[in-house]
N, CA, C and O atoms as a DFTB+ gen file, in Angstrom:
400 C
 N C O
     1  1      76.411      80.550     101.465
     2  2      76.287      81.603     102.459
     3  2      75.966      82.928     101.763
     4  3      76.478      83.214     100.681
     5  1      75.130      83.711     102.386
     6  2      74.798      85.021     101.816
     7  2      75.982      85.978     101.881
     8  3      76.893      85.811     102.692
     9  1      75.950      86.961     101.029
    10  2      77.053      87.924     100.941
    11  2      77.195      88.719     102.240
    12  3      78.307      89.071     102.632
    13  1      76.067      89.005     102.913
    14  2      76.146      89.760     104.172
    15  2      76.950      89.003     105.212
    16  3      77.775      89.577     105.922
    17  1      76.695      87.702     105.291
    18  2      77.413      86.863     106.244
    19  2      78.908      86.851     105.928
    20  3      79.739      86.912     106.835
    21  1      79.243      86.775     104.657
    22  2      80.646      86.756     104.243
    23  2      81.333      88.073     104.572
    24  3      82.460      88.077     105.067
    25  1      80.668      89.189     104.303
    26  2      81.253      90.502     104.587
    27  2      81.480      90.678     106.085
    28  3      82.539      91.145     106.503
    29  1      80.495      90.307     106.887
    30  2      80.641      90.435     108.334
    31  2      81.747      89.522     108.840
    32  3      82.491      89.904     109.744
    33  1      81.870      88.336     108.283
    34  2      82.934      87.412     108.694
    35  2      84.314      87.962     108.340
    36  3      85.256      87.825     109.120
    37  1      84.437      88.578     107.178
    38  2      85.718      89.171     106.782
    39  2      86.063      90.336     107.705
    40  3      87.208      90.464     108.138
    41  1      85.087      91.184     108.007
    42  2      85.330      92.293     108.933
    43  2      85.726      91.779     110.319
    44  3      86.607      92.349     110.962
    45  1      85.093      90.726     110.772
    46  2      85.438      90.135     112.064
    47  2      86.861      89.598     112.048
    48  3      87.590      89.751     113.028
    49  1      87.262      88.975     110.957
    50  2      88.639      88.472     110.855
    51  2      89.646      89.627     110.900
    52  3      90.694      89.507     111.533
    53  1      89.338      90.732     110.240
    54  2      90.228      91.896     110.271
    55  2      90.333      92.482     111.677
    56  3      91.417      92.878     112.107
    57  1      89.220      92.538     112.385
    58  2      89.234      93.032     113.762
    59  2      90.064      92.096     114.641
    60  3      90.811      92.558     115.503
    61  1      89.941      90.802     114.430
    62  2      90.712      89.843     115.219
    63  2      92.207      89.976     114.956
    64  3      93.006      89.895     115.888
    65  1      92.591      90.177     113.714
    66  2      94.009      90.384     113.398
    67  2      94.525      91.646     114.087
    68  3      95.620      91.647     114.649
    69  1      93.742      92.706     114.043
    70  2      94.141      93.944     114.712
    71  2      94.272      93.737     116.215
    72  3      95.190      94.275     116.834
    73  1      93.369      92.966     116.807
    74  2      93.459      92.672     118.237
    75  2      94.731      91.892     118.555
    76  3      95.412      92.182     119.539
    77  1      95.050      90.908     117.728
    78  2      96.268      90.129     117.958
    79  2      97.519      91.001     117.837
    80  3      98.471      90.837     118.600
    81  1      97.511      91.919     116.883
    82  2      98.642      92.837     116.751
    83  2      98.777      93.733     117.989
    84  3      99.886      93.976     118.463
    85  1      97.659      94.215     118.502
    86  2      97.715      95.049     119.705
    87  2      98.153      94.246     120.925
    88  3      98.885      94.761     121.770
    89  1      97.718      93.002     121.028
    90  2      98.165      92.152     122.136
    91  2      99.668      91.914     122.030
    92  3     100.378      91.969     123.034
    93  1     100.153      91.650     120.823
    94  2     101.594      91.463     120.623
    95  2     102.373      92.716     120.944
    96  3     103.445      92.651     121.546
    97  1     101.841      93.857     120.547
    98  2     102.510      95.128     120.855
    99  2     102.567      95.353     122.365
   100  3     103.587      95.789     122.897
   101  1     101.468      95.054     123.045
   102  2     101.442      95.212     124.499
   103  2     102.406      94.275     125.190
   104  3     103.088      94.669     126.136
   105  1     102.469      93.038     124.730
   106  2     103.394      92.076     125.332
   107  2     104.839      92.499     125.111
   108  3     105.660      92.409     126.024
   109  1     105.152      92.956     123.912
   110  2     106.513      93.404     123.644
   111  2     106.830      94.693     124.405
   112  3     107.982      94.926     124.771
   113  1     105.837      95.516     124.643
   114  2     106.041      96.734     125.423
   115  2     106.439      96.374     126.850
   116  3     107.337      96.985     127.429
   117  1     105.761      95.381     127.404
   118  2     106.059      94.957     128.773
   119  2     107.383      94.213     128.843
   120  3     108.203      94.483     129.721
   121  1     107.596      93.279     127.925
   122  2     108.790      92.429     127.983
   123  2     110.040      93.104     127.429
   124  3     111.155      92.741     127.803
   125  1     109.870      94.069     126.552
   126  2     111.006      94.688     125.882
   127  2     111.791      95.660     126.731
   128  3     112.961      95.926     126.454
   129  1     111.170      96.186     127.748
   130  2     111.857      97.157     128.585
   131  2     112.189      98.428     127.821
   132  3     111.467      98.836     126.911
   133  1     113.300      99.045     128.211
   134  2     113.668     100.312     127.583
   135  2     114.249     100.135     126.186
   136  3     114.331     101.099     125.426
   137  1     114.650      98.922     125.840
   138  2     115.248      98.672     124.526
   139  2     114.205      98.268     123.484
   140  3     114.571      97.837     122.391
   141  1     112.926      98.398     123.797
   142  2     111.895      97.926     122.867
   143  2     111.879      98.698     121.554
   144  3     111.503      98.139     120.523
   145  1     112.277      99.962     121.565
   146  2     112.260     100.756     120.330
   147  2     113.262     100.236     119.304
   148  3     113.108     100.504     118.113
   149  1     114.276      99.506     119.732
   150  2     115.247      98.918     118.811
   151  2     114.876      97.490     118.417
   152  3     115.542      96.890     117.573
   153  1     113.826      96.944     119.016
   154  2     113.419      95.568     118.746
   155  2     112.642      95.519     117.427
   156  3     111.676      96.257     117.234
   157  1     113.079      94.639     116.529
   158  2     112.469      94.528     115.202
   159  2     111.013      94.081     115.291
   160  3     110.159      94.628     114.593
   161  1     110.720      93.106     116.128
   162  2     109.357      92.589     116.252
   163  2     108.425      93.665     116.809
   164  3     107.294      93.817     116.347
   165  1     108.907      94.407     117.801
   166  2     108.088      95.490     118.358
   167  2     107.790      96.530     117.284
   168  3     106.678      97.053     117.217
   169  1     108.772      96.829     116.452
   170  2     108.566      97.787     115.366
   171  2     107.509      97.290     114.381
   172  3     106.713      98.083     113.878
   173  1     107.493      95.972     114.100
   174  2     106.465      95.410     113.214
   175  2     105.076      95.568     113.824
   176  3     104.134      95.981     113.146
   177  1     104.957      95.237     115.108
   178  2     103.676      95.397     115.785
   179  2     103.242      96.861     115.789
   180  3     102.067      97.172     115.596
   181  1     104.192      97.740     116.008
   182  2     103.882      99.167     116.064
   183  2     103.424      99.678     114.693
   184  3     102.467     100.448     114.603
   185  1     104.108      99.248     113.630
   186  2     103.709      99.661     112.272
   187  2     102.310      99.145     111.922
   188  3     101.529      99.834     111.266
   189  1     102.008      97.924     112.368
   190  2     100.702      97.339     112.061
   191  2      99.553      97.978     112.806
   192  3      98.423      97.992     112.317
   193  1      99.829      98.508     113.993
   194  2      98.758      99.073     114.808
   195  2      98.713     100.594     114.789
   196  3      97.742     101.184     115.265
   197  1      99.717     101.226     114.264
   198  2      99.779     102.693     114.306
   199  2      98.587     103.377     113.631
   200  3      98.084     104.358     114.178
   201  1      98.104     102.906     112.459
   202  2      96.925     103.568     111.870
   203  2      95.692     103.482     112.773
   204  3      94.906     104.427     112.841
   205  1      95.522     102.366     113.459
   206  2      94.389     102.217     114.363
   207  2      94.508     103.151     115.559
   208  3      93.535     103.783     115.972
   209  1      95.719     103.228     116.109
   210  2      95.946     104.080     117.268
   211  2      95.763     105.553     116.887
   212  3      95.182     106.322     117.653
   213  1      96.249     105.943     115.721
   214  2      96.077     107.330     115.267
   215  2      94.600     107.645     115.029
   216  3      94.139     108.740     115.353
   217  1      93.861     106.696     114.469
   218  2      92.425     106.899     114.281
   219  2      91.691     107.042     115.602
   220  3      90.775     107.853     115.733
   221  1      92.102     106.250     116.573
   222  2      91.494     106.366     117.901
   223  2      91.840     107.703     118.533
   224  3      91.003     108.307     119.204
   225  1      93.052     108.166     118.327
   226  2      93.458     109.468     118.884
   227  2      92.582     110.583     118.334
   228  3      92.271     111.540     119.042
   229  1      92.178     110.458     117.054
   230  2      91.334     111.482     116.437
   231  2      89.944     111.548     117.066
   232  3      89.349     112.624     117.129
   233  1      89.422     110.417     117.530
   234  2      88.050     110.415     118.049
   235  2      87.985     110.511     119.569
   236  3      86.902     110.699     120.124
   237  1      89.117     110.386     120.251
   238  2      89.095     110.477     121.712
   239  2      89.299     111.927     122.145
   240  3      89.956     112.702     121.450
   241  1      88.734     112.286     123.290
   242  2      88.946     113.645     123.798
   243  2      90.411     113.871     124.179
   244  3      91.149     112.917     124.425
   245  1      90.815     115.117     124.225
   246  2      92.215     115.466     124.501
   247  2      92.660     115.117     125.919
   248  3      93.858     114.982     126.169
   249  1      91.722     114.970     126.848
   250  2      92.154     114.649     128.213
   251  2      92.616     113.200     128.358
   252  3      93.184     112.833     129.387
   253  1      92.378     112.375     127.338
   254  2      92.914     111.013     127.352
   255  2      94.400     111.094     127.038
   256  3      94.797     111.639     126.008
   257  1      95.212     110.552     127.923
   258  2      96.666     110.609     127.787
   259  2      97.094     109.767     126.585
   260  3      96.528     108.701     126.343
   261  1      98.088     110.237     125.835
   262  2      98.552     109.518     124.643
   263  2      98.997     108.094     124.961
   264  3      98.845     107.197     124.132
   265  1      99.534     107.887     126.134
   266  2      99.988     106.543     126.507
   267  2      98.817     105.575     126.677
   268  3      99.010     104.361     126.617
   269  1      97.614     106.093     126.887
   270  2      96.446     105.236     127.086
   271  2      95.666     104.969     125.807
   272  3      94.748     104.150     125.803
   273  1      96.013     105.638     124.743
   274  2      95.262     105.502     123.491
   275  2      95.332     104.077     122.925
   276  3      94.313     103.597     122.430
   277  1      96.482     103.366     122.969
   278  2      96.450     101.969     122.497
   279  2      95.476     101.093     123.292
   280  3      94.839     100.207     122.723
   281  1      95.357     101.331     124.589
   282  2      94.393     100.574     125.396
   283  2      92.966     100.906     124.981
   284  3      92.122     100.013     124.901
   285  1      92.689     102.172     124.717
   286  2      91.361     102.576     124.244
   287  2      91.083     101.924     122.892
   288  3      89.963     101.483     122.635
   289  1      92.088     101.863     122.032
   290  2      91.953     101.192     120.739
   291  2      91.584      99.730     120.931
   292  3      90.717      99.204     120.234
   293  1      92.248      99.076     121.881
   294  2      91.970      97.675     122.187
   295  2      90.513      97.499     122.625
   296  3      89.830      96.587     122.160
   297  1      90.044      98.363     123.507
   298  2      88.665      98.276     123.997
   299  2      87.672      98.500     122.846
   300  3      86.670      97.792     122.742
   301  1      87.954      99.479     121.990
   302  2      87.065      99.736     120.846
   303  2      87.029      98.556     119.880
   304  3      85.976      98.237     119.327
   305  1      88.175      97.907     119.675
   306  2      88.205      96.737     118.797
   307  2      87.444      95.565     119.405
   308  3      86.780      94.813     118.691
   309  1      87.538      95.410     120.717
   310  2      86.761      94.349     121.382
   311  2      85.265      94.607     121.180
   312  3      84.508      93.689     120.863
   313  1      84.847      95.857     121.365
   314  2      83.432      96.197     121.169
   315  2      83.000      95.980     119.719
   316  3      81.909      95.474     119.460
   317  1      83.858      96.363     118.782
   318  2      83.545      96.145     117.363
   319  2      83.430      94.653     117.062
   320  3      82.547      94.235     116.314
   321  1      84.319      93.854     117.643
   322  2      84.256      92.409     117.445
   323  2      82.977      91.815     117.995
   324  3      82.356      90.969     117.351
   325  1      82.574      92.250     119.184
   326  2      81.326      91.754     119.766
   327  2      80.121      92.147     118.919
   328  3      79.203      91.348     118.735
   329  1      80.122      93.375     118.404
   330  2      79.026      93.807     117.528
   331  2      78.989      92.992     116.235
   332  3      77.913      92.643     115.748
   333  1      80.149      92.693     115.689
   334  2      80.188      91.888     114.462
   335  2      79.732      90.451     114.719
   336  3      79.074      89.848     113.872
   337  1      80.075      89.911     115.867
   338  2      79.603      88.563     116.217
   339  2      78.079      88.564     116.335
   340  3      77.407      87.658     115.843
   341  1      77.548      89.592     116.993
   342  2      76.089      89.705     117.103
   343  2      75.443      89.887     115.726
   344  3      74.386      89.318     115.455
   345  1      76.074      90.673     114.866
   346  2      75.555      90.868     113.523
   347  2      75.545      89.578     112.715
   348  3      74.595      89.292     111.986
   349  1      76.602      88.815     112.854
   350  2      76.674      87.531     112.151
   351  2      75.599      86.573     112.660
   352  3      74.979      85.845     111.886
   353  1      75.395      86.589     113.957
   354  2      74.352      85.741     114.553
   355  2      72.976      86.180     114.067
   356  3      72.130      85.342     113.755
   357  1      72.750      87.486     114.002
   358  2      71.460      88.001     113.538
   359  2      71.202      87.612     112.086
   360  3      70.071      87.297     111.716
   361  1      72.240      87.632     111.270
   362  2      72.102      87.236     109.865
   363  2      71.715      85.759     109.784
   364  3      70.848      85.382     108.996
   365  1      72.356      84.935     110.596
   366  2      72.030      83.505     110.599
   367  2      70.588      83.261     111.022
   368  3      69.885      82.452     110.417
   369  1      70.152      83.961     112.056
   370  2      68.785      83.783     112.531
   371  2      67.770      84.319     111.533
   372  3      66.741      83.684     111.302
   373  1      68.039      85.471     110.940
   374  2      67.087      86.088     110.014
   375  2      66.906      85.259     108.746
   376  3      65.811      85.200     108.186
   377  1      67.979      84.622     108.301
   378  2      67.903      83.852     107.066
   379  2      67.768      82.358     107.326
   380  3      67.849      81.550     106.401
   381  1      67.563      82.000     108.581
   382  2      67.352      80.607     109.002
   383  2      68.475      79.694     108.491
   384  3      68.229      78.628     107.927
   385  1      69.726      80.154     108.710
   386  2      70.884      79.373     108.315
   387  2      71.377      78.543     109.482
   388  3      71.100      78.849     110.642
   389  1      72.106      77.496     109.165
   390  2      72.765      76.708     110.201
   391  2      74.215      77.171     110.214
   392  3      75.016      76.768     109.371
   393  1      74.540      78.016     111.173
   394  2      75.887      78.587     111.282
   395  2      76.562      77.988     112.505
   396  3      75.930      77.764     113.537
   397  1      77.856      77.733     112.370
   398  2      78.568      77.123     113.496
   399  2      79.629      77.932     114.071
   400  3      80.285      77.505     115.022
């Protein structure tokens, strides 16, 4: 496999891990109730996603409510994942590879 394909695949895997962390954080937010801040698992999800959420806060306008920034992060990661999938497909087509 070409190096471009490998790099795009690694980036896609990182985006997928970030998406899973955000999904876990959202599920624990809903299921944890008011005691979620004391929940160890919720804290792990929060630590794993906090850099992404802070980065999204930097690029979003101020009228976006802070409570909605994790959702915006989720949407941006979905878009990044779709772009990486398209990029991987384009690499396969351009180099006439058999990719599965």
